[in-house]
N, C-alpha and C positions, 0 to 999 in steps of 0.2 A: 331197829328191829326190837320187838318186845321179847323178854326172856320166856322161854318155854317152861310151863309149869306142869308138874306131874298130874294134877287133878284132871286135866283135860286130855291126858294120854291114855291110849287103849292098853298100854302095858303096865300101868300103875294099878296097884291093889293094896287093900288094907289086910294085914296079916292077922290082926287081933292078938298078937303076941305083945305082952307088956313091954318087953325090952327092945323089940324091933318091930314097931307097928306098921311100917311102910315097906312096900316091896316093888321091885321092877322085874317083870317077866322077861323083858328083852335082855337085860344085863344079868339076870339071875342072882340078885342079892336082896337082902332085907336090911333096913337101916332105922336108926333112931330119928333121922331127919328125912325130909323128902329126898328120894333118889336123885332128882335133878340138882338139888343143892349139894349133895354128896359128890356128884360128878363134877360140878363146877368147882368145888373146893379142891378136889384131887387133881383135876386135869387142866384147870383154868379155861375150860371151854364149856359151851352149852351141850346138853345131851344131844347126840346125833341120832338117837333112836326114837325121838318123839314122833308119835303118830296121833292125830286127833281121834278121839273116841267116837 
């Protein structure tokens, strides 16, 4: 299975904030890294909210 990436997800958005440029509407957070990478790092699982855009 290929890893799910935020760029193809309907919940992913660009915040335009310099410190936290990426966001996830499903999980409700902003991050310096792509949210899917943040989820993988903290939970050791792929994001379960991925939905194709």
